[in-house]
C-alpha positions in Angstrom: 0.0 0.0 0.0 2.8 2.4 0.7 4.3 4.4 -2.2 7.3 6.8 -2.4 7.9 8.2 1.1 11.3 9.8 0.3 11.0 13.6 0.9 7.5 13.2 2.3 8.3 15.4 5.3 9.7 18.2 3.2 6.9 17.9 0.8 4.4 18.2 3.6 6.1 21.2 5.1 6.6 23.1 1.9 3.2 22.4 0.3 1.4 25.6 -0.6 4.5 27.7 0.5 5.3 29.2 -2.9 4.3 32.7 -1.9 6.6 32.5 1.3 9.5 31.3 -0.8 9.0 34.1 -3.4 8.9 36.6 -0.5 12.2 35.2 0.9 13.9 35.3 -2.5 12.7 38.9 -3.0 14.0 40.0 0.5 17.3 38.3 -0.1 17.7 40.3 -3.3 16.8 43.4 -1.6 19.2 42.9 1.3 22.1 42.1 -1.1 21.6 45.6 -2.4 22.2 47.0 1.1 18.5 47.4 2.2 18.0 45.0 4.9 15.1 44.4 7.2 13.2 41.9 9.4 11.2 39.2 7.9 8.8 37.4 10.4 7.5 34.0 9.5 4.5 33.4 11.7 2.4 30.3 12.2 0.9 27.7 14.5 2.9 24.8 15.8 3.7 22.3 13.1 2.8 24.5 10.1 6.4 24.3 8.8 8.0 27.5 10.1 11.4 25.8 10.7 11.3 24.0 7.3 10.6 27.3 5.6 13.6 28.9 7.5 15.8 26.1 6.2 14.6 26.8 2.7 15.5 30.5 3.2 19.0 29.4 4.4 19.4 27.4 1.2 18.4 30.3 -0.9 20.9 32.5 1.0 23.6 30.1 0.5 23.1 29.9 -3.3 23.0 33.8 -3.4 26.4 34.2 -1.7 25.1 35.1 1.7 26.8 34.2 4.9 24.4 32.7 7.2 24.3 33.1 11.0 21.7 31.0 12.7 20.3 30.3 16.2 17.4 28.3 17.6 15.9 29.6 20.8 14.5 27.5 23.6 12.5 28.0 26.7 15.8 27.6 28.6 17.1 30.8 27.0 14.6 33.0 28.7 16.6 33.2 32.0 20.0 34.1 30.6 20.4 37.6 29.2 21.5 37.8 25.6 21.9 34.0 25.4 20.1 33.8 22.1 22.1 36.8 20.6 25.4 35.2 21.7 24.4 31.9 20.1 23.5 33.7 16.9 26.8 35.7 16.7 28.8 32.8 18.0 27.9 30.9 14.9 30.1 33.2 12.9 33.2 31.9 14.7 34.6 35.4 15.0 32.8 36.5 18.1 33.7 35.3 21.6 31.7 35.9 24.7 33.8 37.5 27.4 34.5 35.4 30.5 32.6 36.4 33.6 29.3 38.2 33.6 29.6 41.3 31.4 27.2 44.0 31.6 24.3 44.0 29.1 25.1 47.6 28.1 28.6 46.5 27.1 27.6 43.3 25.4 24.9 44.8 23.2 27.3 47.3 21.4 30.0 44.6 21.1 27.5 42.3 19.4 26.5 45.0 17.0 30.1 45.9 16.2 30.8 42.3 15.3 27.7 42.2 13.2 28.8 45.3 11.2 32.3 43.9 10.8 31.0 40.6 9.5 28.5 42.3 7.0 31.4 44.4 5.6 32.8 41.1 4.1 29.7 39.3 3.0 25.9 39.9 2.8 24.4 38.3 5.9 21.3 36.2 6.6 20.5 36.2 10.4 18.3 33.1 10.9 16.5 32.9 14.3 14.1 30.1 14.9 11.5 30.2 17.6 12.2 33.8 18.4 9.3 33.8 20.8 11.4 31.8 23.2 14.3 34.3 23.1 15.3 36.0 26.4 14.1 39.6 26.8 17.6 41.1 26.3 18.1 39.2 23.0 14.6 40.3 21.8 15.5 43.9 22.5 18.8 43.4 20.7 17.1 41.9 17.6 14.5 44.7 17.5 17.4 47.3 17.7 19.2 45.4 15.0 16.1 45.4 12.7 16.0 49.2 13.1 19.6 49.6 12.1 20.0 47.3 9.1 17.9 49.2 6.6 21.2 50.5 5.0 23.2 47.2 5.4 23.3 44.0 3.5 21.7 42.1 6.2 18.4 40.2 6.2 17.0 39.2 9.6 14.6 36.3 9.3 12.9 35.0 12.4 10.2 32.5 13.1 7.5 33.1 15.7 4.7 30.9 17.0 1.4 32.7 16.5 -1.0 30.1 17.8 -3.6 31.3 20.3 -2.9 29.9 23.7 -4.6 30.2 27.1 -1.7 32.1 28.5 -1.1 35.4 26.6 2.1 35.3 24.3 5.0 37.6 24.5 4.8 40.6 22.2 6.0 40.0 18.7 9.2 41.6 17.5 7.6 44.0 15.0 5.4 45.7 17.6 8.0 48.4 18.3 9.2 48.7 14.6 8.0 50.8 11.8 6.2 49.2 8.8 9.3 49.7 6.6 11.6 47.9 9.0 9.7 44.6 9.2 7.4 42.5 7.1 5.4 39.5 8.3 4.1 36.3 6.6 1.6 34.0 8.2 1.7 30.3 7.4 -1.9 28.9 7.1 -2.8 25.2 7.5 -2.7 23.2 4.3 -5.9 23.1 2.3 -7.8 19.9 2.2 -6.9 19.2 -1.5 -3.3 19.7 -0.7 -3.4 17.4 2.3 -5.3 14.8 0.3 -2.9 15.0 -2.6 0.1 14.3 -0.3 -1.7 11.3 1.2 -2.5 9.9 -2.2 1.2 10.5 -3.3 2.5 8.6 -0.4 -0.2 5.9 -0.4 -1.6 5.6 -4.0 -3.9 2.8 -3.1 -5.7 4.6 -0.4 -9.5 5.0 -0.7 -11.2 8.4 -0.8 -12.8 7.8 2.6 -9.5 6.8 4.1 -7.8 9.9 2.8 -10.6 12.1 4.1 -10.1 10.6 7.5 -6.4 11.3 7.4 -7.1 14.9 6.4 -9.5 15.3 9.2 -7.2 13.8 11.9 -4.4 16.3 10.9 -6.4 19.4 10.3 -4.0 20.7 7.6 -1.1 20.6 10.0 2.0 19.5 8.1 3.8 18.0 11.1 0.9 15.9 12.1 0.2 14.8 8.5 3.8 13.6 8.1 3.8 11.8 11.4 0.5 10.1 10.6 1.8 8.9 7.2 4.9 7.5 8.9 2.6 5.5 11.2 0.0 4.3 8.8 2.1 3.8 5.7 1.9 0.1 6.0 -1.7 0.0 7.2 -4.2 -2.0 5.1 -7.2 -1.1 7.2 -10.2 0.3 5.5 -10.7 2.9 8.2 -8.2 5.1 10.1 -7.7 3.7 13.7 -9.4 5.7 16.4 -6.8 5.0 19.1 -3.1 5.8 19.2 -2.4 2.3 20.4 -3.1 1.0 16.9 -0.3 3.2 15.4 3.3 2.2 14.9 6.0 3.5 15.5 3.9 6.2 17.3 5.0 9.3 15.4 1.6 10.8 15.3 0.9 10.6 19.1 4.5 12.0 19.7 3.8 14.9 17.3 0.5 15.7 18.9 2.2 15.6 22.3 4.9 18.1 21.0 2.1 20.2 19.6 0.5 20.4 23.1 3.9 21.0 24.9 4.6 24.0 22.7 1.3 25.5 23.7 2.0 25.4 27.4 0.6 23.7 30.5 -2.6 25.7 30.7 -3.6 25.0 27.1 -2.7 21.4 27.4 -5.0 21.1 30.4 -7.9 22.7 28.6 -7.2 20.6 25.4 -7.3 17.4 27.4 -10.3 18.4 29.4 -12.1 19.0 26.1 -11.0 15.6 25.0 -12.5 14.0 28.1 -15.8 15.8 27.4 -15.7 14.8 23.7 -15.0 11.1 24.6 -17.8 11.1 27.2 -20.2 12.3 24.5 -20.8 15.6 26.4 -22.4 17.8 23.9 -22.4 21.4 25.1 -23.0 24.8 23.3 -20.0 27.0 23.2 -20.8 29.2 26.2 -21.6 26.3 28.5 -18.5 24.4 27.3 -16.4 27.3 28.2 -17.8 27.3 31.7 -17.2 23.6 32.1 -13.6 23.9 30.9 -12.7 27.0 33.0 -14.1 25.4 36.1 -12.2 22.2 35.5 -8.9 23.7 34.5 -9.0 27.0 36.5 -8.3 29.1 33.4 -9.6 32.4 32.3 -12.9 32.2 30.5 -12.2 34.8 27.9 -8.9 33.1 26.9 -10.6 29.7 26.9 -13.3 30.9 24.6 -10.6 32.5 22.4 -8.6 29.1 22.2 -11.8 27.2 21.3 -12.4 29.7 18.5 -8.9 29.5 17.2 -8.7 25.8 17.2 -12.0 25.7 15.3 -10.6 28.1 12.7 -7.5 25.9 12.4 -9.7 22.8 11.8 -8.6 21.0 15.0 -12.1 21.2 16.4 -15.4 21.0 14.5 -18.8 22.3 15.4 -21.6 19.7 15.3 -25.1 20.4 14.0 -26.2 20.8 17.7 -23.7 23.6 18.2 -21.3 21.5 20.2 -17.5 21.2 19.7 -15.6 18.0 19.2 -12.2 17.0 17.9 -11.9 16.7 14.1 -11.3 12.9 14.4 -11.4 10.4 17.3 -7.7 9.7 16.7 -6.8 13.2 17.3 -8.9 13.2 20.5 -7.2 10.0 21.7 -3.7 11.4 21.0 -4.5 14.6 22.9 -5.5 12.5 25.9 -2.3 10.5 25.5 -1.0 9.0 28.7 -2.9 11.5 30.9 -3.2 9.8 34.2 -6.6 8.2 35.1 -6.9 10.3 38.3 -6.5 13.5 36.2 -9.3 12.4 33.9 -11.5 11.5 36.8 -10.9 14.9 38.3 -12.1 16.6 35.2 -15.3 14.4 35.1 -15.8 15.2 38.8 -15.5 18.9 38.1 -17.9 18.7 35.2 -20.4 17.0 37.4 -20.2 19.7 40.0 -20.7 22.5 37.5 -23.6 20.7 35.8 -25.2 20.2 39.2 -24.9 23.9 40.2 -26.4 25.0 36.9 -29.4 22.6 37.4 -28.7 20.0 34.7 -30.7 16.9 34.5 -29.8 14.3 37.2 -28.7 11.7 34.7 -26.4 14.2 33.0 -24.6 14.8 36.3 -24.5 11.1 37.1 -23.0 10.2 33.8 -20.0 12.4 34.7 -19.8 10.8 38.1 -19.7 7.4 36.5 -16.4 8.4 35.0 -15.0 10.0 38.1 -13.5 8.5 41.3 -15.4 8.8 44.6 -16.3 12.3 45.4 -17.1 11.9 49.1 -19.8 14.5 49.0 -23.5 14.0 49.7 -24.6 15.7 46.5 -22.8 13.0 44.4 -24.9 10.2 46.1 -28.1 12.1 45.7 -27.4 12.7 42.0 -26.7 9.0 41.4 -29.8 7.9 43.2 -32.0 10.3 41.4 -30.5 9.2 38.1 -31.2 5.5 39.0 -34.8 6.4 39.9 -35.3 8.2 36.5 -33.8 5.4 34.6 -35.9 2.8 36.3 -39.1 4.7 35.5 -38.0 5.1 32.0 -37.6 1.2 31.7 -33.9 1.4 31.5 -33.0 -0.9 34.4 -29.5 -1.8 33.3 -28.5 1.9 33.4 -30.2 2.3 36.8 -28.1 -0.6 38.1 -24.9 1.0 36.9 -25.8 4.2 38.7 -26.6 2.3 42.0 -23.3 0.4 41.8 -21.5 3.6 41.5 -23.5 5.1 44.3 -22.1 2.4 46.7 -18.8 4.1 46.2 -20.3 7.3 47.6 -22.2 5.8 50.6 -20.9 7.2 53.9 -23.2 5.5 56.4 -24.8 2.2 57.1 -28.2 3.7 56.4 -27.4 4.8 52.9 -25.4 1.6 52.2 -28.3 -0.5 53.3 -30.7 1.5 51.1 -28.5 1.2 48.1 -27.8 -2.5 48.6 -31.5 -3.2 49.0 -32.4 -1.4 45.8 -29.5 -2.7 43.8 -29.9 -6.3 45.0 -33.6 -6.2 44.1 -32.8 -4.8 40.6 -29.9 -7.2 39.9 -32.0 -10.1 40.8 -35.0 -8.9 38.7 -33.0 -8.3 35.6 -31.0 -11.5 35.4 -28.2 -11.5 37.9 -29.9 -13.5 40.7 -26.6 -14.5 42.4 -25.3 -10.9 42.6 -28.7 -9.8 43.8 -29.0 -12.3 46.5 -25.5 -11.5 47.7 -26.4 -7.7 47.9 -29.5 -8.4 49.8 -27.6 -10.6 52.4 -25.2 -7.7 52.9 -28.0 -5.3 53.2 -29.6 -7.4 55.9 -26.4 -7.4 57.8 -26.1 -3.6 57.8 -29.8 -2.9 58.4 -30.2 -1.1 61.7 -33.9 0.0 62.0 -36.7 -2.6 62.3 -38.5 -1.4 59.2 -35.3 -1.6 57.2 -34.7 -5.1 58.4 -38.2 -6.2 57.6 -38.1 -4.7 54.1 -34.7 -6.3 53.3 -35.7 -9.7 54.7 -38.9 -9.7 52.7 -37.0 -8.9 49.5 -34.3 -11.6 50.2 -37.0 -14.2 51.1 -38.8 -13.4 47.8 -35.5 -13.7 45.9 -34.6 -17.0 47.5 -38.1 -18.3 46.8 -37.8 -17.2 43.2 -34.6 -19.4 42.9 -36.5 -22.4 44.2 -35.0 -22.1 47.7 -38.4 -21.7 49.5 -37.4 -23.6 52.7 -34.3 -21.3 53.1 -36.5 -18.3 52.6 -39.0 -19.5 55.2 -36.3 -20.1 57.7 -34.8 -16.6 57.1 -38.1 -15.0 57.5 -39.1 -16.8 60.6 -35.7 -16.0 62.2 -36.1 -12.2 61.2 -39.7 -12.3 62.7 -38.3 -13.6 66.0 -35.6 -10.9 66.0 -38.2 -8.2 65.5 -40.4 -9.5 68.4 -40.1 -6.0 70.0 -41.4 -4.3 66.9 -44.9 -5.8 66.2 -45.6 -3.9 63.0 -42.4 -5.0 61.3 -42.7 -8.6 62.6 -46.2 -8.9 61.3 -45.2 -7.7 57.9 -42.5 -10.4 57.8 -45.0 -13.0 58.9 -47.3 -11.9 56.1 -44.6 -12.3 53.5 -43.9 -15.8 54.8 -47.6 -16.7 54.3 -47.7 -15.5 50.8 -44.4 -17.0 49.7 -45.6 -20.4 51.0 -48.3 -20.3 48.3 -45.5 -21.6 46.1 -44.9 -24.6 48.3 -48.2 -26.1 49.5 -46.4 -28.4 51.8 -45.5 -25.3 54.0 -48.6 -23.3 53.3 -50.9 -25.0 55.8 -48.5 -24.6 58.7 -48.0 -20.8 58.0 -51.8 -20.2 57.8 -52.2 -22.1 61.1 -49.6 -19.8 62.6 -51.5 -16.8 61.2 -54.9 -18.1 62.6 -53.2 -18.7 66.0 -52.4 -15.0 66.2 -56.3 -14.3 66.4 -56.4 -15.8 69.9 -55.9 -12.3 71.3 -58.4 -10.8 68.7 -58.1 -10.4 65.0 -56.9 -6.8 65.4 -53.6 -8.3 66.8 -52.8 -9.5 63.3 -52.6 -5.9 61.9 -54.0 -4.8 58.4 -51.7 -7.2 56.5 -52.7 -10.3 58.5 -56.4 -9.5 58.4 -56.3 -9.0 54.6 -54.7 -12.3 54.2 -57.3 -14.1 56.3 -60.1 -12.6 54.1 -58.2 -13.9 51.1 -57.8 -17.3 52.8 -61.5 -17.6 53.6 -62.4 -16.8 50.0 -60.0 -19.5 48.8 -61.4 -22.0 51.3 -65.0 -21.4 50.2 -65.9 -20.0 53.6 -67.2 -16.5 52.7 -69.4 -14.7 50.1 -68.0 -12.2 47.7 -70.2 -9.4 49.2 -68.9 -10.1 52.8 -65.3 -10.3 51.6 -65.5 -7.1 49.7 -67.1 -5.3 52.6 -64.3 -6.4 54.8 -61.4 -5.4 52.5 -63.0 -2.1 51.8 -63.2 -1.5 55.5 -59.5 -2.3 55.8 -58.7 0.0 52.9 -60.5 2.9 54.6 -58.4 2.5 57.7 -54.9 4.2 57.9 -52.2 1.7 56.9 -48.5 1.7 57.8 -46.0 1.5 55.1 -45.1 -2.1 55.7 -48.7 -3.4 55.7 -50.0 -1.5 52.8 -48.5 -3.8 50.1 -50.2 -6.8 51.6 -53.5 -4.9 52.0 -53.4 -3.8 48.3 -52.5 -7.3 47.1 -55.2 -9.1 49.1 -57.8 -6.4 48.3 -57.0 -6.4 44.4 -57.2 -10.3 44.3 -60.6 -10.4 46.2 -62.0 -7.6 44.0 -60.9 -9.5 41.0 -62.6 -12.7 42.2 -65.7 -10.7 43.1 -66.0 -9.4 39.5 -65.1 -5.8 40.6 -62.7 -5.5 37.7 -62.4 -1.7 37.8 -61.7 -1.7 41.5 -59.3 -4.6 41.2 -57.4 -2.8 38.3 -57.1 0.5 40.2 -55.7 -1.3 43.3 -53.3 -3.4 41.2 -52.0 -0.3 39.4 -51.8 1.6 42.6 -49.6 -1.0 44.0 -47.4 -1.6 40.9 -46.8 2.1 40.7 -45.0 1.8 44.1 -41.7 0.7 42.6 -39.8 1.2 45.8 -41.3 -2.1 47.1 -42.9 -4.0 44.2 -39.7 -4.9 42.5 -38.9 -7.9 44.8 -41.8 -8.4 47.1 -44.3 -11.4 47.3 -47.2 -9.0 46.6 -45.8 -7.9 43.3 -46.5 -11.3 41.8 -50.0 -11.1 43.1 -50.6 -7.8 41.5 -49.1 -8.9 38.2 -51.4 -11.9 38.2 -54.4 -9.7 38.9 -53.5 -7.5 36.0 -52.9 -10.6 33.8 -56.2 -12.1 34.8 -58.0 -8.9 33.9 -56.2 -8.7 30.5 -57.3 -12.3 29.8 -60.9 -11.5 30.6 -60.8 -8.6 28.2 -59.0 -10.5 25.5 -55.8 -8.5 25.6 -53.7 -11.4 24.5 -50.8 -9.4 23.1 -50.3 -7.8 26.5 -50.2 -11.1 28.1 -47.5 -12.3 25.7 -45.5 -9.1 26.1 -45.7 -9.3 29.9 -44.6 -12.9 29.6 -41.5 -12.0 27.7 -40.8 -9.0 30.2 -41.1 -11.1 33.4 -39.4 -14.3 32.3 -36.0 -14.0 34.1 -34.3 -16.0 36.8 -36.2 -19.2 35.7 -36.4 -22.0 38.3 -37.7 -25.5 37.7 -41.4 -25.5 36.9 -43.7 -22.9 35.5 -43.2 -19.1 36.1 -46.0 -16.8 37.2 -46.9 -15.6 33.6 -46.4 -19.0 31.8 -50.0 -20.1 32.2 -51.3 -16.6 31.0 -49.1 -16.9 27.9 -50.3 -20.4 27.3 -53.9 -19.2 27.6 -53.3 -16.3 25.3 -51.7 -18.5 22.6 -54.6 -21.0 22.8 -57.2 -18.3 22.4 -55.4 -16.8 19.5 -55.4 -20.1 17.7 -51.6 -20.4 17.8 -51.6 -24.0 19.0 -48.2 -25.0 17.8 -46.5 -22.1 19.7 -48.6 -23.0 22.7 -47.5 -26.6 22.5 -43.8 -25.6 22.3 -44.3 -23.3 25.4 -46.0 -26.2 27.3 -43.3 -28.7 26.4 -40.5 -26.2 27.2 -41.6 -26.0 31.0 -39.9 -28.7 33.0 -42.5 -30.0 35.6 -40.3 -32.8 36.9 -38.7 -30.7 39.7 -41.6 -28.1 40.1 -42.7 -27.4 43.6 -46.3 -28.0 44.4 -47.4 -24.4 44.0 -50.3 -22.2 42.7 -48.2 -21.6 39.6 -48.1 -25.3 38.9 -51.8 -25.7 39.4 -52.7 -22.8 37.1 -50.3 -24.0 34.5 -51.8 -27.5 34.6 -55.2 -25.9 34.0 -53.8 -23.9 31.0 -52.3 -27.1 29.6 -55.7 -28.8 30.0 -57.3 -25.9 28.1 -54.9 -26.2 25.2 -55.3 -30.0 25.0 -59.1 -29.7 25.0 -58.9 -27.1 22.2 -56.8 -29.5 20.1 -59.2 -32.3 20.7 -57.1 -34.3 23.3 -60.0 -34.7 25.8 -58.3 -37.5 27.7 -55.1 -35.5 28.1 -57.1 -32.4 29.1 -59.0 -34.3 31.8 -55.8 -35.6 33.2 -54.5 -32.1 33.6 -57.7 -30.7 35.1 -57.9 -33.5 37.7 -54.2 -33.2 38.6 -54.8 -29.4 39.1 -57.8 -30.0 41.3 -56.1 -32.8 43.3 -53.2 -30.5 44.2 -55.4 -27.5 45.1 -57.9 -29.6 47.1 -55.0 -31.2 49.1 -54.2 -27.8 50.5 -57.7 -26.5 51.2 -57.9 -24.4 48.0 -61.5 -25.3 47.5 -63.3 -22.3 46.0 -63.6 -22.2 42.1 -62.5 -18.5 42.2 -58.9 -19.6 42.0 -59.1 -22.1 39.2 -62.5 -23.5 37.9 -61.1 -26.9 37.3 -64.3 -28.8 38.1 -66.3 -27.3 35.2 -63.4 -27.9 32.9 -63.1 -31.5 34.0 -66.9 -31.9 33.8 -66.9 -30.9 30.1 -64.2 -33.5 29.4 -66.2 -36.2 31.3 -69.2 -35.2 29.3 -67.3 -35.4 26.0 -66.1 -38.9 27.0 -69.7 -40.0 27.6 -69.5 -40.1 31.5 -72.5 -37.9 32.2 -72.9 -38.9 35.8 -69.3 -38.0 36.7 -69.7 -34.7 34.7 -72.8 -33.9 36.7 -71.2 -34.6 40.0 -68.3 -32.3 39.2 -70.7 -29.6 38.0 -73.0 -29.7 41.0 -70.1 -29.5 43.4 -68.8 -26.5 41.5 -72.3 -24.9 41.7 -72.5 -25.5 45.4 -69.1 -23.8 46.0 -70.0 -21.0 43.5 -73.2 -20.1 45.3 -71.1 -19.6 48.5 -69.1 -17.1 46.8 -72.1 -15.9 44.8 -70.9 -13.9 41.8 -72.4 -13.9 38.4 -69.3 -15.2 36.9 -68.8 -18.2 39.2 -72.4 -19.2 39.4 -73.1 -18.6 35.7 -70.1 -20.8 34.8 -71.2 -23.6 37.2 -74.8 -23.4 35.9 -73.5 -23.7 32.3 -71.7 -26.9 33.4 -74.7 -28.3 35.1 -76.9 -27.5 32.0 -74.5 -29.2 29.7 -74.3 -32.3 31.8 -78.1 -32.4 32.6 -79.4 -32.5 29.1 -83.1 -32.7 28.1 -85.7 -30.1 28.8 -84.3 -29.3 32.2 -81.1 -28.2 30.5 -82.9 -25.4 28.7 -84.0 -23.5 31.9 -80.5 -24.0 33.4 -78.7 -23.0 30.3 -81.0 -19.8 30.0 -80.1 -18.9 33.6 -76.4 -19.5 33.0 -76.6 -17.1 30.0 -78.5 -14.5 32.0 -76.0 -14.6 34.8 -72.9 -14.5 32.6 -74.2 -11.5 30.7 -73.8 -9.7 34.0 -70.3 -10.9 34.5 -66.9 -9.7 33.0 -66.1 -13.1 31.5 -66.9 -12.8 27.8 -65.2 -16.1 27.0 -67.4 -18.0 29.4 -70.5 -16.2 28.0 -69.6 -17.2 24.5 -69.3 -20.8 25.6 -72.6 -20.7 27.4 -74.3 -19.0 24.5 -73.1 -21.6 22.1 -74.0 -24.5 24.5 -77.5 -23.0 25.1 -77.9 -22.3 21.3 -77.3 -26.0 20.5 -79.8 -27.0 23.1 -82.3 -24.6 21.6 -81.6 -25.9 18.1 -81.9 -29.5 19.3 -85.4 -28.6 20.6 -86.4 -27.2 17.3 -86.0 -23.4 18.3 -83.7 -22.5 15.4 -84.6 -18.8 15.4 -83.9 -18.5 19.0 -80.7 -20.5 18.7 -79.6 -18.2 15.8 -80.0 -15.2 18.1 -77.7 -16.8 20.7 -75.1 -17.6 18.0 -75.3 -14.0 16.8 -74.6 -12.7 20.2 -71.8 -15.2 20.6 -70.3 -14.0 17.4 -70.3 -10.4 18.6 -68.8 -11.3 21.9 -66.2 -13.5 20.4 -65.2 -10.8 17.9 -65.1 -8.2 20.7 -62.9 -10.5 22.7 -60.6 -11.3 19.8 -60.4 -15.1 20.4 -59.7 -17.0 17.3 -60.6 -20.3 19.1 -64.1 -19.0 20.0 -64.7 -17.4 16.6 -64.0 -20.7 15.0 -66.5 -22.4 17.3 -69.0 -19.7 16.6 -68.7 -20.0 12.9 -69.2 -23.7 13.1 -72.4 -23.4 15.0 -73.7 -20.5 12.9 -73.5 -22.6 9.8 -75.7 -25.3 11.4 -78.6 -22.6 11.6 -78.0 -21.1 8.2 -76.1 -17.9 9.2 -72.5 -16.8 8.6 -70.3 -14.2 10.2 -69.5 -11.3 7.9 -65.8 -10.6 7.0 -65.9 -7.2 8.8 -65.1 -7.4 12.4 -67.3 -6.3 15.3 -66.0 -2.8 15.8 -67.0 0.6 17.3 -66.9 2.4 20.6 -69.4 0.0 22.1 -66.7 -2.7 21.9 -64.5 -0.9 24.4 -64.3 -1.6 28.1 -64.7 1.2 30.6 -61.0 1.5 31.2 -60.2 1.4 27.4 -62.8 4.1 26.9 -61.4 6.4 29.5 -57.8 6.0 28.2 -59.0 6.6 24.6 -61.0 9.8 25.4 -58.0 11.2 27.2 -55.8 10.3 24.2 -58.2 11.9 21.9 -57.9 15.1 23.9 -54.3 15.1 23.1 -52.7 13.9 26.3 -49.6 11.9 26.2 -49.2 8.4 27.6 -47.3 9.7 30.6 -50.0 12.3 31.4 -52.8 9.7 31.1 -50.8 7.4 33.4 -50.4 10.1 35.9 -54.1 11.2 35.7 -55.6 7.8 36.1 -52.9 6.6 38.5 -52.0 3.6 36.3 -48.7 2.5 34.8 -47.7 3.7 31.3 -47.6 0.0 30.1 -51.3 -0.2 31.0 -52.1 2.9 29.0 -50.2 1.5 26.0 -52.0 -1.8 26.4 -55.5 -0.2 26.5 -54.7 2.0 23.4 -53.4 -1.0 21.4 -56.6 -2.9 22.2 -58.6 0.2 21.4 -57.0 0.7 18.0 -57.8 -3.0 17.1 -61.4 -2.7 18.2 -62.0 0.6 16.4 -60.2 -0.5 13.3 -57.8 2.5 13.4 -53.9 2.8 13.2 -53.3 5.5 15.7 -54.5 8.5 17.8 -55.5 10.6 14.7 -58.5 8.5 14.1 -59.7 8.3 17.8 -62.3 11.3 17.7 -64.2 10.0 14.6 -64.1 6.4 15.8 -65.4 7.1 19.2 -68.3 9.0 17.8 -69.2 6.7 14.9 -68.4 3.1 16.2 -71.2 0.7 15.4 -71.9 -3.0 15.8 -72.1 -4.8 12.5 -75.1 -7.2 12.2 -74.6 -10.8 11.5 -75.5 -11.7 7.9 -78.3 -14.3 8.0 -78.6 -16.6 5.0 -81.5 -18.8 5.0 -80.9 -22.4 3.8 -83.6 -24.9 2.8 -84.6 -27.6 5.3 
């Protein structure tokens, strides 16, 4: 890839310098005629001043000039006339006196020697880097420039004219007349010239690669030559972005020299800017100046000037957003060089503090703190915790975890450390790192001091251990914590309540924990506190010992009482569950959303799963199957043997959507061999039975339903409100021809349903009894079942009852009446969005000479109450976040309701909501009479 590199450096430094060379030739000619003066070659570091001076020396040699030359350095500035002595000493005829001669004597002697030398030959006085000359030498050079206008002497000096943070020394011409001095400024190379040089050295380079080289060097000949030396043998399609990829390292060395020549203050600002650029900190000019001056302690006006100058030179580029960044990542990396990590961290820390003072977003401050070392100040911890909270609410949990981990480095007390460990452990566990999460929670429990903190942490840790299948370890931990909190009844009761709920996942332990809870009523039920009393109401409902009306009266009474922060989650969870079972879906949804909005405790708490299941059950009743599948994906982490909480709902959704093969794969993908005897297992078995029944495997379905019922009954879970396995098993028995067994199961379900006494429970059981009874008696039972289910929120069960009763009517010769039931079933199935039920409806419609139209059941009447409220607010122009806040529900619920609303209204977005809400109608069933 490399071409001819001989002379590349000279080519780079003398490109586009023809005008300077012509000027030097002209001035040499003028001086040879006895009309000397000062020529100043000005330019930024690396623009080729020294190379041009060497060219001037070559021209002078060829023109018969004698050349006296000197190169100044920073060390010269402390020794008077050192630069002048070096210049005149190069003639070999001038000797500096021993000892320290007076300046007033040395100056005239130097001038006399210069005059004597010029009497023999025309002279070129060449002084490189005159800006480094000591003050006395500068004064001598200025005086010499004044006096050579009638002598054959040309004084050519180079001066660095780059804008630096510290003001430069005055240039030599400032005290001279215009006729005594002339200046020429060296500009950076143009992009075509730079590209041409790269193409000459590396002929096979692509246009894109050449453009990157040009950007990385910003027209600086020194940097361009150094870069070509490093990448001459590189075959990469892109220029490296780090100096570590360069060899032998000429480019980073050149950048380091460029910085050194600018001084320490400029280097600090340049590197602080590189830190900001590397961190993606995009700030407008003025704000960037403030950050840099605070971080580096420099003057704001000079810092602004430097940024402007570097932009003009091409080292910096302004983005579309008005922010500044280095022209190429490689240049930025070379500027950072080997700057120590602690210096970079100090800059980020300073950035964070400035951003905090000016009121920047908490996450912007936290992102800088992520790159700094420990600050040891309270504001840093607050910023990190605020950022973690914001990231969590924005569904960016992994970022929140990083902020919390960094926050641990700032915690300065057991209280703050316990708080951080609790939150961090809960999040790490929830989002896939269960081992780390459990370890954090163990540590949090150790440092927790207050009883409430100990209770909260123990509950979180117990929930985590249970989620990993270590239920017995969790129970032991919670019982031990409960004993330790004996002197703090409120905290102890909350730990006991958590133990009771967690044992729902291990039926072998559940009975013992409920006995312990009941034993606590010996001194009055009030001794249990709100949490315990709420769980007892739930337990009575499960055991078939209380009616829905009485249970709701009791939980509403508890909700009206003041609740402490530890009891409230258990109260909300139990109340939401009871309300769901009691068909008070709006109330159940409100309680569930209220609880799930409290992220400080719902992330790792046994009630969280209860609330998620309430929300899932409501979604299933409404036919929001997509939401169930999305929730299944979102919550399937830290899997243990056996089904997870959302598996049964996802299986139900796939079955209703007619996606039987996907449902089968999900069912077979859950390992039941080591599953604990839990509610999740029982619900999953019920969902498996539903799938098998839908696919025609009646025997397999019956096995699943009976296995589900056996497990629940063994642990006193009697009521059909949990899982209506008896009616499902009765349908299978009936399909297999065992009417008596089906009738026994249905009657038992009806008996238990009447205790709870909701339209859904009773209507479902009546439907099963009617189907198993047959004959004329079945008509009255079926009609009653339909009547009750019309009052319930269970559209799926209503469709099944309508179809069953319709078949009974058709069998008795009442085809018109049967058709009406099928029509209603079609509308309900369409509203629900169940492919499985729509297929069954279409089959039955054909038997009475009707068919479902291709258009779907649509219109505002298809919306549930919650969907309508959300849709109306969205139609008013409110955002999802505003709707979420107004209705006190999660943003995910708002999104789910809108998705369902769009489907039901047949629109694609918010723009169509107004018209659709006003004009929605139910489409009639098309009736086609058939002979016979």
